[in-house]
N, CA, C, O and the ligand as a Tripos MOL2 file, in Angstrom:
@<TRIPOS>MOLECULE
protein
  309   307    78     0     0
PROTEIN
NO_CHARGES

@<TRIPOS>ATOM
      1 N         -68.2480  -10.5480  137.7200 N.3       1 MET1
      2 CA        -67.2910   -9.4770  137.5470 C.3       1 MET1
      3 C         -66.6940   -9.3260  136.2320 C.2       1 MET1
      4 O         -66.7220   -8.2220  135.6890 O.2       1 MET1
      5 N         -66.1460  -10.3470  135.6560 N.am      2 LYS2
      6 CA        -65.4110  -10.4310  134.4190 C.3       2 LYS2
      7 C         -66.1460   -9.6760  133.3830 C.2       2 LYS2
      8 O         -65.4930   -9.0610  132.5390 O.2       2 LYS2
      9 N         -67.4880   -9.6580  133.3580 N.am      3 ALA3
     10 CA        -68.1180   -9.0040  132.2340 C.3       3 ALA3
     11 C         -68.1750   -7.5810  132.2610 C.2       3 ALA3
     12 O         -68.5120   -6.8880  131.3020 O.2       3 ALA3
     13 N         -67.8100   -7.1300  133.4760 N.am      4 LEU4
     14 CA        -67.7440   -5.5850  133.5050 C.3       4 LEU4
     15 C         -66.4270   -5.1130  132.7820 C.2       4 LEU4
     16 O         -66.3950   -3.9410  132.4060 O.2       4 LEU4
     17 N         -65.3890   -5.8870  132.5670 N.am      5 LEU5
     18 CA        -64.2440   -5.2950  131.9170 C.3       5 LEU5
     19 C         -64.3530   -4.7770  130.6420 C.2       5 LEU5
     20 O         -63.9240   -3.6550  130.3740 O.2       5 LEU5
     21 N         -65.0440   -5.6990  129.5970 N.am      6 PRO6
     22 CA        -65.1700   -5.1570  128.1830 C.3       6 PRO6
     23 C         -65.8150   -3.6800  128.1910 C.2       6 PRO6
     24 O         -65.3900   -2.7270  127.5380 O.2       6 PRO6
     25 N         -66.8560   -3.6770  129.0050 N.am      7 ALA7
     26 CA        -67.7830   -2.7130  129.0600 C.3       7 ALA7
     27 C         -66.8770   -1.2460  129.4770 C.2       7 ALA7
     28 O         -66.9830   -0.1560  128.9130 O.2       7 ALA7
     29 N         -66.0790   -1.5550  130.5000 N.am      8 LEU8
     30 CA        -65.1730   -0.3660  131.0140 C.3       8 LEU8
     31 C         -64.2330    0.0170  129.9110 C.2       8 LEU8
     32 O         -64.0050    1.1920  129.6240 O.2       8 LEU8
     33 N         -63.7050   -0.9900  129.3140 N.am      9 PHE9
     34 CA        -62.6950   -0.6950  128.0050 C.3       9 PHE9
     35 C         -63.3240    0.2540  127.1100 C.2       9 PHE9
     36 O         -62.8090    1.3500  126.8890 O.2       9 PHE9
     37 N         -64.5230   -0.1560  126.5310 N.am     10 LEU10
     38 CA        -65.1990    0.5060  125.5970 C.3      10 LEU10
     39 C         -65.6130    1.9790  125.9920 C.2      10 LEU10
     40 O         -65.5950    2.9140  125.1920 O.2      10 LEU10
     41 N         -65.9800    2.0790  127.2910 N.am     11 ALA11
     42 CA        -66.1430    3.4990  127.7940 C.3      11 ALA11
     43 C         -64.8550    4.3360  127.6770 C.2      11 ALA11
     44 O         -64.9440    5.4840  127.2430 O.2      11 ALA11
     45 N         -63.7340    3.8580  128.0190 N.am     12 ILE12
     46 CA        -62.5110    4.6500  128.0440 C.3      12 ILE12
     47 C         -62.2390    5.0310  126.4920 C.2      12 ILE12
     48 O         -61.9310    6.1700  126.1420 O.2      12 ILE12
     49 N         -62.3840    3.9800  125.6430 N.am     13 VAL13
     50 CA        -62.1650    4.3480  124.2030 C.3      13 VAL13
     51 C         -62.9380    5.4450  123.6940 C.2      13 VAL13
     52 O         -62.4420    6.3200  122.9840 O.2      13 VAL13
     53 N         -64.2480    5.4120  124.0710 N.am     14 SER14
     54 CA        -65.1180    6.4620  123.4430 C.3      14 SER14
     55 C         -64.7660    7.7170  124.0910 C.2      14 SER14
     56 O         -64.7750    8.7230  123.3830 O.2      14 SER14
     57 N         -64.4310    7.8330  125.4190 N.am     15 VAL15
     58 CA        -63.9100    9.0960  126.0010 C.3      15 VAL15
     59 C         -62.7070    9.5360  125.2090 C.2      15 VAL15
     60 O         -62.6560   10.7260  124.8980 O.2      15 VAL15
     61 N         -61.8440    8.8220  124.8840 N.am     16 THR16
     62 CA        -60.6160    9.2110  124.1510 C.3      16 THR16
     63 C         -60.9470    9.6530  122.8280 C.2      16 THR16
     64 O         -60.4020   10.6390  122.3320 O.2      16 THR16
     65 N         -61.8720    8.9260  122.1920 N.am     17 ALA17
     66 CA        -62.1790    9.5200  120.7120 C.3      17 ALA17
     67 C         -62.6920   10.8440  120.7230 C.2      17 ALA17
     68 O         -62.3500   11.6640  119.8700 O.2      17 ALA17
     69 N         -63.5920   11.1370  121.7500 N.am     18 VAL18
     70 CA        -64.3030   12.4550  121.8930 C.3      18 VAL18
     71 C         -63.2090   13.4740  122.1850 C.2      18 VAL18
     72 O         -63.3440   14.5760  121.6530 O.2      18 VAL18
     73 N         -62.0900   13.2500  122.9960 N.am     19 PHE19
     74 CA        -61.0210   14.2300  123.2890 C.3      19 PHE19
     75 C         -60.1280   14.6560  121.8100 C.2      19 PHE19
     76 O         -59.7240   15.7630  121.4530 O.2      19 PHE19
     77 N         -60.0190   13.4430  121.1980 N.am     20 ALA20
     78 CA        -59.2190   13.4150  119.9890 C.3      20 ALA20
     79 C         -59.6750   14.1260  118.8370 C.2      20 ALA20
     80 O         -58.9030   14.5790  117.9930 O.2      20 ALA20
     81 N         -61.0160   14.2370  118.7870 N.am     21 LYS21
     82 CA        -61.8370   14.8610  117.5800 C.3      21 LYS21
     83 C         -61.5530   16.4780  117.5910 C.2      21 LYS21
     84 O         -61.8040   17.2150  118.5440 O.2      21 LYS21
     85 N         -61.0050   16.8610  116.3930 N.am     22 GLY22
     86 CA        -60.8070   18.2910  116.2970 C.3      22 GLY22
     87 C         -59.3900   18.7300  116.6010 C.2      22 GLY22
     88 O         -59.0030   19.7900  116.1070 O.2      22 GLY22
     89 N         -58.6640   18.0930  117.2860 N.am     23 GLY23
     90 CA        -57.3670   18.4910  117.7750 C.3      23 GLY23
     91 C         -57.3810   19.6640  118.7210 C.2      23 GLY23
     92 O         -58.4140   20.0840  119.2430 O.2      23 GLY23
     93 N         -56.1940   20.1640  118.9100 N.am     24 PRO24
     94 CA        -56.0600   21.2860  119.8850 C.3      24 PRO24
     95 C         -56.6100   22.5220  119.2890 C.2      24 PRO24
     96 O         -56.8280   22.5490  118.0770 O.2      24 PRO24
     97 N         -56.8550   23.5540  120.0420 N.am     25 ALA25
     98 CA        -57.5120   24.6710  119.3310 C.3      25 ALA25
     99 C         -56.5810   25.5300  118.7680 C.2      25 ALA25
    100 O         -55.4490   25.7030  119.2200 O.2      25 ALA25
    101 N         -57.0900   26.1230  117.6870 N.am     26 ILE26
    102 CA        -56.3040   26.9940  116.6210 C.3      26 ILE26
    103 C         -55.9860   28.3580  117.3210 C.2      26 ILE26
    104 O         -55.0120   28.9930  116.9150 O.2      26 ILE26
    105 N         -56.6630   28.7950  118.2350 N.am     27 ASN27
    106 CA        -56.5410   29.9150  118.7880 C.3      27 ASN27
    107 C         -56.3360   30.0020  120.3580 C.2      27 ASN27
    108 O         -56.8910   29.1100  120.9990 O.2      27 ASN27
    109 N         -55.6360   30.9260  121.0470 N.am     28 GLU28
    110 CA        -55.3890   31.0380  122.3290 C.3      28 GLU28
    111 C         -56.2770   32.1830  123.0290 C.2      28 GLU28
    112 O         -56.4180   32.2260  124.2510 O.2      28 GLU28
    113 N         -56.8710   33.1180  122.1340 N.am     29 LYS29
    114 CA        -57.4880   34.2810  122.6910 C.3      29 LYS29
    115 C         -58.9460   34.0730  122.0850 C.2      29 LYS29
    116 O         -59.1510   33.7330  120.9200 O.2      29 LYS29
    117 N         -60.0780   34.3640  123.1820 N.am     30 CYS30
    118 CA        -61.3390   34.0460  122.6230 C.3      30 CYS30
    119 C         -61.6530   35.2530  121.5120 C.2      30 CYS30
    120 O         -61.3790   36.4470  121.6280 O.2      30 CYS30
    121 N         -62.2260   34.6650  120.5440 N.am     31 PRO31
    122 CA        -62.3690   35.5330  119.3400 C.3      31 PRO31
    123 C         -63.6530   36.6460  119.8090 C.2      31 PRO31
    124 O         -63.7230   37.6930  119.1660 O.2      31 PRO31
    125 N         -64.4760   36.4460  120.7280 N.am     32 VAL32
    126 CA        -65.4160   37.2400  121.1540 C.3      32 VAL32
    127 C         -64.9870   38.4360  121.8900 C.2      32 VAL32
    128 O         -65.2310   39.5880  121.5290 O.2      32 VAL32
    129 N         -64.3410   38.1020  122.9320 N.am     33 ASP33
    130 CA        -63.8750   39.3860  123.8750 C.3      33 ASP33
    131 C         -62.3360   39.3740  124.2700 C.2      33 ASP33
    132 O         -61.8930   40.1020  125.1580 O.2      33 ASP33
    133 N         -61.5900   38.5250  123.5670 N.am     34 GLY34
    134 CA        -60.0410   38.4850  123.6750 C.3      34 GLY34
    135 C         -59.4420   38.0180  124.8150 C.2      34 GLY34
    136 O         -58.2340   38.1400  125.0190 O.2      34 GLY34
    137 N         -60.3510   37.3920  125.7140 N.am     35 LYS35
    138 CA        -59.7840   36.7530  126.8920 C.3      35 LYS35
    139 C         -59.0130   35.2900  126.7240 C.2      35 LYS35
    140 O         -59.2350   34.6310  125.7080 O.2      35 LYS35
    141 N         -58.2990   34.9020  127.5230 N.am     36 THR36
    142 CA        -57.6240   33.6980  127.4320 C.3      36 THR36
    143 C         -58.4880   32.5600  127.3380 C.2      36 THR36
    144 O         -59.3150   32.4350  128.2410 O.2      36 THR36
    145 N         -58.4570   31.6080  126.3180 N.am     37 VAL37
    146 CA        -59.5630   30.6500  126.0540 C.3      37 VAL37
    147 C         -59.3450   29.4860  127.2190 C.2      37 VAL37
    148 O         -58.2660   29.4200  127.8100 O.2      37 VAL37
    149 N         -60.3530   28.6400  127.4920 N.am     38 ARG38
    150 CA        -60.4450   27.5210  127.9820 C.3      38 ARG38
    151 C         -60.9210   26.3600  127.2020 C.2      38 ARG38
    152 O         -62.0270   26.3920  126.6630 O.2      38 ARG38
    153 N         -60.0950   25.2800  127.1120 N.am     39 ILE39
    154 CA        -60.3110   24.3110  125.9470 C.3      39 ILE39
    155 C         -61.6850   23.6740  126.1020 C.2      39 ILE39
    156 O         -62.1790   23.0700  125.1500 O.2      39 ILE39
    157 N         -62.2470   23.7730  127.1340 N.am     40 ILE40
    158 CA        -63.5640   23.0100  127.5500 C.3      40 ILE40
    159 C         -64.5770   23.6240  126.7060 C.2      40 ILE40
    160 O         -65.4400   22.8680  126.2600 O.2      40 ILE40
    161 N         -64.6320   25.0140  126.3700 N.am     41 TYR41
    162 CA        -65.4460   25.6010  125.6090 C.3      41 TYR41
    163 C         -64.9860   25.7380  124.0480 C.2      41 TYR41
    164 O         -64.2220   26.6270  123.6720 O.2      41 TYR41
    165 N         -65.4780   24.8660  123.2900 N.am     42 ARG42
    166 CA        -64.9490   24.9340  121.9230 C.3      42 ARG42
    167 C         -65.9730   24.6350  120.8580 C.2      42 ARG42
    168 O         -66.9840   23.9930  121.1420 O.2      42 ARG42
    169 N         -65.7720   25.0210  119.8030 N.am     43 VAL43
    170 CA        -66.4500   24.7600  118.6000 C.3      43 VAL43
    171 C         -65.5560   24.1320  117.3100 C.2      43 VAL43
    172 O         -64.5710   24.7240  116.8690 O.2      43 VAL43
    173 N         -65.9900   22.9900  116.8290 N.am     44 PHE44
    174 CA        -65.3160   22.6600  115.5530 C.3      44 PHE44
    175 C         -65.7860   23.3060  114.5090 C.2      44 PHE44
    176 O         -67.0000   23.3660  114.3160 O.2      44 PHE44
    177 N         -64.8720   23.8980  113.6620 N.am     45 THR45
    178 CA        -65.1640   24.6150  112.5600 C.3      45 THR45
    179 C         -64.4500   24.0140  111.2880 C.2      45 THR45
    180 O         -63.7790   22.9870  111.3850 O.2      45 THR45
    181 N         -64.6090   24.6700  110.1100 N.am     46 ASP46
    182 CA        -63.6500   24.0270  108.8320 C.3      46 ASP46
    183 C         -62.2810   24.4310  109.0920 C.2      46 ASP46
    184 O         -61.3680   23.7620  108.6080 O.2      46 ASP46
    185 N         -62.0320   25.4820  109.8230 N.am     47 ASN47
    186 CA        -60.5410   25.7730  109.9020 C.3      47 ASN47
    187 C         -59.8580   25.1800  111.0920 C.2      47 ASN47
    188 O         -58.6600   25.3760  111.2960 O.2      47 ASN47
    189 N         -60.5880   24.4760  111.8600 N.am     48 GLY48
    190 CA        -60.1420   23.6090  112.9290 C.3      48 GLY48
    191 C         -60.9950   24.0150  114.2810 C.2      48 GLY48
    192 O         -62.0760   24.6040  114.2440 O.2      48 GLY48
    193 N         -60.3000   23.5840  115.5100 N.am     49 THR49
    194 CA        -61.0980   23.8830  116.6260 C.3      49 THR49
    195 C         -60.8800   25.2470  117.3170 C.2      49 THR49
    196 O         -59.7980   25.6270  117.7650 O.2      49 THR49
    197 N         -62.0240   25.9260  117.3460 N.am     50 VAL50
    198 CA        -61.9780   27.2880  117.8200 C.3      50 VAL50
    199 C         -62.4210   27.2130  119.3330 C.2      50 VAL50
    200 O         -63.5110   26.7310  119.6410 O.2      50 VAL50
    201 N         -61.5280   27.7100  120.2710 N.am     51 ALA51
    202 CA        -61.7690   27.6760  121.6200 C.3      51 ALA51
    203 C         -62.2640   29.2500  122.2020 C.2      51 ALA51
    204 O         -61.8860   30.3230  121.7320 O.2      51 ALA51
    205 N         -63.1260   29.0730  123.2500 N.am     52 PHE52
    206 CA        -63.6660   30.3750  123.9650 C.3      52 PHE52
    207 C         -63.3240   30.4180  125.3710 C.2      52 PHE52
    208 O         -62.8210   29.4480  125.9380 O.2      52 PHE52
    209 N         -63.5680   31.4540  125.9200 N.am     53 CYS53
    210 CA        -63.3510   31.7140  127.4290 C.3      53 CYS53
    211 C         -64.3980   31.3250  128.3500 C.2      53 CYS53
    212 O         -64.1830   31.0240  129.5240 O.2      53 CYS53
    213 N         -65.5110   31.3380  127.8090 N.am     54 CYS54
    214 CA        -66.7170   30.9350  128.6720 C.3      54 CYS54
    215 C         -67.8320   30.5870  127.7510 C.2      54 CYS54
    216 O         -67.7620   30.8750  126.5570 O.2      54 CYS54
    217 N         -68.9750   29.9080  128.3270 N.am     55 VAL55
    218 CA        -69.9610   29.3660  127.3550 C.3      55 VAL55
    219 C         -70.7340   30.4700  126.7320 C.2      55 VAL55
    220 O         -71.3010   30.1700  125.6820 O.2      55 VAL55
    221 N         -70.8760   31.7160  127.1740 N.am     56 GLU56
    222 CA        -71.6020   32.8750  126.7680 C.3      56 GLU56
    223 C         -70.9760   33.1850  125.3170 C.2      56 GLU56
    224 O         -71.6790   33.3780  124.3250 O.2      56 GLU56
    225 N         -69.7760   33.2070  125.3160 N.am     57 CYS57
    226 CA        -68.9630   33.6860  124.0300 C.3      57 CYS57
    227 C         -69.1960   32.4890  122.8890 C.2      57 CYS57
    228 O         -69.3740   32.6320  121.6790 O.2      57 CYS57
    229 N         -69.1410   31.3680  123.6080 N.am     58 MET58
    230 CA        -69.1990   30.2830  122.5580 C.3      58 MET58
    231 C         -70.7310   30.3710  121.9970 C.2      58 MET58
    232 O         -70.9150   30.2990  120.7810 O.2      58 MET58
    233 N         -71.5410   30.4870  122.6610 N.am     59 GLU59
    234 CA        -72.9560   30.6750  122.0240 C.3      59 GLU59
    235 C         -73.1030   31.7000  121.0670 C.2      59 GLU59
    236 O         -73.6250   31.4850  119.9730 O.2      59 GLU59
    237 N         -72.5860   33.0300  121.4860 N.am     60 SER60
    238 CA        -72.4760   34.1730  120.6780 C.3      60 SER60
    239 C         -71.9500   33.7740  119.3250 C.2      60 SER60
    240 O         -72.5200   34.1240  118.2920 O.2      60 SER60
    241 N         -70.7530   32.9680  119.3390 N.am     61 TYR61
    242 CA        -70.0540   32.7730  118.1660 C.3      61 TYR61
    243 C         -70.7640   31.6620  117.2930 C.2      61 TYR61
    244 O         -70.5960   31.6330  116.0740 O.2      61 TYR61
    245 N         -71.5680   30.7430  117.9550 N.am     62 LYS62
    246 CA        -72.3040   29.6900  117.1740 C.3      62 LYS62
    247 C         -73.5020   30.3690  116.6100 C.2      62 LYS62
    248 O         -74.0760   29.7810  115.6930 O.2      62 LYS62
    249 N         -73.9830   31.5460  117.0240 N.am     63 LYS63
    250 CA        -75.2250   32.1550  116.4410 C.3      63 LYS63
    251 C         -74.6270   32.9430  115.3300 C.2      63 LYS63
    252 O         -75.2850   32.9910  114.2910 O.2      63 LYS63
    253 N         -73.3710   33.6340  115.3820 N.am     64 ASN64
    254 CA        -73.1850   34.5520  114.1550 C.3      64 ASN64
    255 C         -71.4690   34.2510  113.9500 C.2      64 ASN64
    256 O         -70.6660   35.1350  114.2500 O.2      64 ASN64
    257 N         -71.0810   33.1190  113.4920 N.am     65 PRO65
    258 CA        -69.6560   32.9590  113.3030 C.3      65 PRO65
    259 C         -68.7740   33.9950  112.4540 C.2      65 PRO65
    260 O         -67.5740   34.1950  112.6430 O.2      65 PRO65
    261 N         -69.6450   34.6730  111.4010 N.am     66 THR66
    262 CA        -68.7560   35.5580  110.7120 C.3      66 THR66
    263 C         -68.3820   36.8940  111.4910 C.2      66 THR66
    264 O         -67.4770   37.6390  111.1140 O.2      66 THR66
    265 N         -69.0700   37.0960  112.4780 N.am     67 ARG67
    266 CA        -69.0160   38.4390  113.2690 C.3      67 ARG67
    267 C         -67.7370   38.2800  114.1530 C.2      67 ARG67
    268 O         -67.2960   39.3220  114.6380 O.2      67 ARG67
    269 N         -67.1340   37.2010  114.4050 N.am     68 TYR68
    270 CA        -66.0640   37.0570  115.1490 C.3      68 TYR68
    271 C         -64.8770   36.3640  114.5580 C.2      68 TYR68
    272 O         -64.7030   35.1760  114.8300 O.2      68 TYR68
    273 N         -63.9730   37.0540  113.7050 N.am     69 PRO69
    274 CA        -62.9330   36.4160  113.0940 C.3      69 PRO69
    275 C         -61.8950   35.8890  114.1400 C.2      69 PRO69
    276 O         -61.4800   36.6300  115.0310 O.2      69 PRO69
    277 N         -61.5070   34.6530  114.0160 N.am     70 VAL70
    278 CA        -60.4620   33.8390  114.8430 C.3      70 VAL70
    279 C         -59.2460   34.1420  114.4320 C.2      70 VAL70
    280 O         -58.8470   33.9770  113.2790 O.2      70 VAL70
    281 N         -58.5570   34.6280  115.4170 N.am     71 THR71
    282 CA        -57.0500   34.6940  115.2950 C.3      71 THR71
    283 C         -56.3550   33.5750  115.6770 C.2      71 THR71
    284 O         -56.2840   33.2920  116.8730 O.2      71 THR71
    285 N         -55.7820   32.8310  114.7570 N.am     72 SER72
    286 CA        -54.9250   31.6050  114.7790 C.3      72 SER72
    287 C         -53.5800   32.0570  115.6920 C.2      72 SER72
    288 O         -52.9310   33.0870  115.5080 O.2      72 SER72
    289 N         -53.3570   31.1650  116.5900 N.am     73 LYS73
    290 CA        -52.0710   31.3420  117.1270 C.3      73 LYS73
    291 C         -50.8080   31.2340  116.1640 C.2      73 LYS73
    292 O         -51.0130   30.5260  115.1790 O.2      73 LYS73
    293 N         -49.5920   31.7790  116.2560 N.am     74 GLU74
    294 CA        -48.5310   31.8130  115.2800 C.3      74 GLU74
    295 C         -48.0370   30.3350  115.3900 C.2      74 GLU74
    296 O         -48.0190   29.7190  116.4560 O.2      74 GLU74
    297 N         -47.6370   29.8230  114.1830 N.am     75 PRO75
    298 CA        -47.1890   28.4510  114.2150 C.3      75 PRO75
    299 C         -45.7400   28.4630  114.7620 C.2      75 PRO75
    300 O         -44.9370   29.3580  114.4980 O.2      75 PRO75
    301 N         -45.4690   27.3700  115.5620 N.am     76 GLY76
    302 CA        -44.0170   27.2650  116.0280 C.3      76 GLY76
    303 C         -43.8700   27.9900  117.1980 C.2      76 GLY76
    304 O         -42.7560   27.9480  117.7190 O.2      76 GLY76
    305 N         -44.9180   28.7830  117.8430 N.am     77 LYS77
    306 CA        -44.7490   29.6810  119.0770 C.3      77 LYS77
    307 C         -44.8390   28.8070  120.1370 C.2      77 LYS77
    308 O         -44.7410   29.2240  121.2910 O.2      77 LYS77
    309 ZN        -64.9640   35.1920  125.4670 Zn       78 ZN78
@<TRIPOS>BOND
     1     1     2 1
     2     2     3 1
     3     3     4 2
     4     3     5 am
     5     5     6 1
     6     6     7 1
     7     7     8 2
     8     7     9 am
     9     9    10 1
    10    10    11 1
    11    11    12 2
    12    11    13 am
    13    13    14 1
    14    14    15 1
    15    15    16 2
    16    15    17 am
    17    17    18 1
    18    18    19 1
    19    19    20 2
    20    19    21 am
    21    21    22 1
    22    22    23 1
    23    23    24 2
    24    23    25 am
    25    25    26 1
    26    26    27 1
    27    27    28 2
    28    27    29 am
    29    29    30 1
    30    30    31 1
    31    31    32 2
    32    31    33 am
    33    33    34 1
    34    34    35 1
    35    35    36 2
    36    35    37 am
    37    37    38 1
    38    38    39 1
    39    39    40 2
    40    39    41 am
    41    41    42 1
    42    42    43 1
    43    43    44 2
    44    43    45 am
    45    45    46 1
    46    46    47 1
    47    47    48 2
    48    47    49 am
    49    49    50 1
    50    50    51 1
    51    51    52 2
    52    51    53 am
    53    53    54 1
    54    54    55 1
    55    55    56 2
    56    55    57 am
    57    57    58 1
    58    58    59 1
    59    59    60 2
    60    59    61 am
    61    61    62 1
    62    62    63 1
    63    63    64 2
    64    63    65 am
    65    65    66 1
    66    66    67 1
    67    67    68 2
    68    67    69 am
    69    69    70 1
    70    70    71 1
    71    71    72 2
    72    71    73 am
    73    73    74 1
    74    74    75 1
    75    75    76 2
    76    75    77 am
    77    77    78 1
    78    78    79 1
    79    79    80 2
    80    79    81 am
    81    81    82 1
    82    82    83 1
    83    83    84 2
    84    83    85 am
    85    85    86 1
    86    86    87 1
    87    87    88 2
    88    87    89 am
    89    89    90 1
    90    90    91 1
    91    91    92 2
    92    91    93 am
    93    93    94 1
    94    94    95 1
    95    95    96 2
    96    95    97 am
    97    97    98 1
    98    98    99 1
    99    99   100 2
   100    99   101 am
   101   101   102 1
   102   102   103 1
   103   103   104 2
   104   103   105 am
   105   105   106 1
   106   106   107 1
   107   107   108 2
   108   107   109 am
   109   109   110 1
   110   110   111 1
   111   111   112 2
   112   111   113 am
   113   113   114 1
   114   114   115 1
   115   115   116 2
   116   115   117 am
   117   117   118 1
   118   118   119 1
   119   119   120 2
   120   119   121 am
   121   121   122 1
   122   122   123 1
   123   123   124 2
   124   123   125 am
   125   125   126 1
   126   126   127 1
   127   127   128 2
   128   127   129 am
   129   129   130 1
   130   130   131 1
   131   131   132 2
   132   131   133 am
   133   133   134 1
   134   134   135 1
   135   135   136 2
   136   135   137 am
   137   137   138 1
   138   138   139 1
   139   139   140 2
   140   139   141 am
   141   141   142 1
   142   142   143 1
   143   143   144 2
   144   143   145 am
   145   145   146 1
   146   146   147 1
   147   147   148 2
   148   147   149 am
   149   149   150 1
   150   150   151 1
   151   151   152 2
   152   151   153 am
   153   153   154 1
   154   154   155 1
   155   155   156 2
   156   155   157 am
   157   157   158 1
   158   158   159 1
   159   159   160 2
   160   159   161 am
   161   161   162 1
   162   162   163 1
   163   163   164 2
   164   163   165 am
   165   165   166 1
   166   166   167 1
   167   167   168 2
   168   167   169 am
   169   169   170 1
   170   170   171 1
   171   171   172 2
   172   171   173 am
   173   173   174 1
   174   174   175 1
   175   175   176 2
   176   175   177 am
   177   177   178 1
   178   178   179 1
   179   179   180 2
   180   179   181 am
   181   181   182 1
   182   182   183 1
   183   183   184 2
   184   183   185 am
   185   185   186 1
   186   186   187 1
   187   187   188 2
   188   187   189 am
   189   189   190 1
   190   190   191 1
   191   191   192 2
   192   191   193 am
   193   193   194 1
   194   194   195 1
   195   195   196 2
   196   195   197 am
   197   197   198 1
   198   198   199 1
   199   199   200 2
   200   199   201 am
   201   201   202 1
   202   202   203 1
   203   203   204 2
   204   203   205 am
   205   205   206 1
   206   206   207 1
   207   207   208 2
   208   207   209 am
   209   209   210 1
   210   210   211 1
   211   211   212 2
   212   211   213 am
   213   213   214 1
   214   214   215 1
   215   215   216 2
   216   215   217 am
   217   217   218 1
   218   218   219 1
   219   219   220 2
   220   219   221 am
   221   221   222 1
   222   222   223 1
   223   223   224 2
   224   223   225 am
   225   225   226 1
   226   226   227 1
   227   227   228 2
   228   227   229 am
   229   229   230 1
   230   230   231 1
   231   231   232 2
   232   231   233 am
   233   233   234 1
   234   234   235 1
   235   235   236 2
   236   235   237 am
   237   237   238 1
   238   238   239 1
   239   239   240 2
   240   239   241 am
   241   241   242 1
   242   242   243 1
   243   243   244 2
   244   243   245 am
   245   245   246 1
   246   246   247 1
   247   247   248 2
   248   247   249 am
   249   249   250 1
   250   250   251 1
   251   251   252 2
   252   251   253 am
   253   253   254 1
   254   254   255 1
   255   255   256 2
   256   255   257 am
   257   257   258 1
   258   258   259 1
   259   259   260 2
   260   259   261 am
   261   261   262 1
   262   262   263 1
   263   263   264 2
   264   263   265 am
   265   265   266 1
   266   266   267 1
   267   267   268 2
   268   267   269 am
   269   269   270 1
   270   270   271 1
   271   271   272 2
   272   271   273 am
   273   273   274 1
   274   274   275 1
   275   275   276 2
   276   275   277 am
   277   277   278 1
   278   278   279 1
   279   279   280 2
   280   279   281 am
   281   281   282 1
   282   282   283 1
   283   283   284 2
   284   283   285 am
   285   285   286 1
   286   286   287 1
   287   287   288 2
   288   287   289 am
   289   289   290 1
   290   290   291 1
   291   291   292 2
   292   291   293 am
   293   293   294 1
   294   294   295 1
   295   295   296 2
   296   295   297 am
   297   297   298 1
   298   298   299 1
   299   299   300 2
   300   299   301 am
   301   301   302 1
   302   302   303 1
   303   303   304 2
   304   303   305 am
   305   305   306 1
   306   306   307 1
   307   307   308 2
@<TRIPOS>SUBSTRUCTURE
     1 MET1         2 RESIDUE 1 A MET
     2 LYS2         6 RESIDUE 1 A LYS
     3 ALA3        10 RESIDUE 1 A ALA
     4 LEU4        14 RESIDUE 1 A LEU
     5 LEU5        18 RESIDUE 1 A LEU
     6 PRO6        22 RESIDUE 1 A PRO
     7 ALA7        26 RESIDUE 1 A ALA
     8 LEU8        30 RESIDUE 1 A LEU
     9 PHE9        34 RESIDUE 1 A PHE
    10 LEU10       38 RESIDUE 1 A LEU
    11 ALA11       42 RESIDUE 1 A ALA
    12 ILE12       46 RESIDUE 1 A ILE
    13 VAL13       50 RESIDUE 1 A VAL
    14 SER14       54 RESIDUE 1 A SER
    15 VAL15       58 RESIDUE 1 A VAL
    16 THR16       62 RESIDUE 1 A THR
    17 ALA17       66 RESIDUE 1 A ALA
    18 VAL18       70 RESIDUE 1 A VAL
    19 PHE19       74 RESIDUE 1 A PHE
    20 ALA20       78 RESIDUE 1 A ALA
    21 LYS21       82 RESIDUE 1 A LYS
    22 GLY22       86 RESIDUE 1 A GLY
    23 GLY23       90 RESIDUE 1 A GLY
    24 PRO24       94 RESIDUE 1 A PRO
    25 ALA25       98 RESIDUE 1 A ALA
    26 ILE26      102 RESIDUE 1 A ILE
    27 ASN27      106 RESIDUE 1 A ASN
    28 GLU28      110 RESIDUE 1 A GLU
    29 LYS29      114 RESIDUE 1 A LYS
    30 CYS30      118 RESIDUE 1 A CYS
    31 PRO31      122 RESIDUE 1 A PRO
    32 VAL32      126 RESIDUE 1 A VAL
    33 ASP33      130 RESIDUE 1 A ASP
    34 GLY34      134 RESIDUE 1 A GLY
    35 LYS35      138 RESIDUE 1 A LYS
    36 THR36      142 RESIDUE 1 A THR
    37 VAL37      146 RESIDUE 1 A VAL
    38 ARG38      150 RESIDUE 1 A ARG
    39 ILE39      154 RESIDUE 1 A ILE
    40 ILE40      158 RESIDUE 1 A ILE
    41 TYR41      162 RESIDUE 1 A TYR
    42 ARG42      166 RESIDUE 1 A ARG
    43 VAL43      170 RESIDUE 1 A VAL
    44 PHE44      174 RESIDUE 1 A PHE
    45 THR45      178 RESIDUE 1 A THR
    46 ASP46      182 RESIDUE 1 A ASP
    47 ASN47      186 RESIDUE 1 A ASN
    48 GLY48      190 RESIDUE 1 A GLY
    49 THR49      194 RESIDUE 1 A THR
    50 VAL50      198 RESIDUE 1 A VAL
    51 ALA51      202 RESIDUE 1 A ALA
    52 PHE52      206 RESIDUE 1 A PHE
    53 CYS53      210 RESIDUE 1 A CYS
    54 CYS54      214 RESIDUE 1 A CYS
    55 VAL55      218 RESIDUE 1 A VAL
    56 GLU56      222 RESIDUE 1 A GLU
    57 CYS57      226 RESIDUE 1 A CYS
    58 MET58      230 RESIDUE 1 A MET
    59 GLU59      234 RESIDUE 1 A GLU
    60 SER60      238 RESIDUE 1 A SER
    61 TYR61      242 RESIDUE 1 A TYR
    62 LYS62      246 RESIDUE 1 A LYS
    63 LYS63      250 RESIDUE 1 A LYS
    64 ASN64      254 RESIDUE 1 A ASN
    65 PRO65      258 RESIDUE 1 A PRO
    66 THR66      262 RESIDUE 1 A THR
    67 ARG67      266 RESIDUE 1 A ARG
    68 TYR68      270 RESIDUE 1 A TYR
    69 PRO69      274 RESIDUE 1 A PRO
    70 VAL70      278 RESIDUE 1 A VAL
    71 THR71      282 RESIDUE 1 A THR
    72 SER72      286 RESIDUE 1 A SER
    73 LYS73      290 RESIDUE 1 A LYS
    74 GLU74      294 RESIDUE 1 A GLU
    75 PRO75      298 RESIDUE 1 A PRO
    76 GLY76      302 RESIDUE 1 A GLY
    77 LYS77      306 RESIDUE 1 A LYS
    78 ZN78       309 GROUP 0 **** ****
């Protein structure tokens, strides 16, 4: 049983690393249709993490990022 613990610990560390990558989303409105974003739908860009309201919007953005300008949320808000 003791051999399971290191494996479990490593799994937890890996999950934490995935969530830490990219940081919080820079936008709070979907750049494709303007709806409120859900952080589970996101793309990592040079400007930071861009979030979307749904997977369809995320795919649209990935196909043509320049078509959908991202509005960053105001700093300090
Ligand atoms: Zn959307």
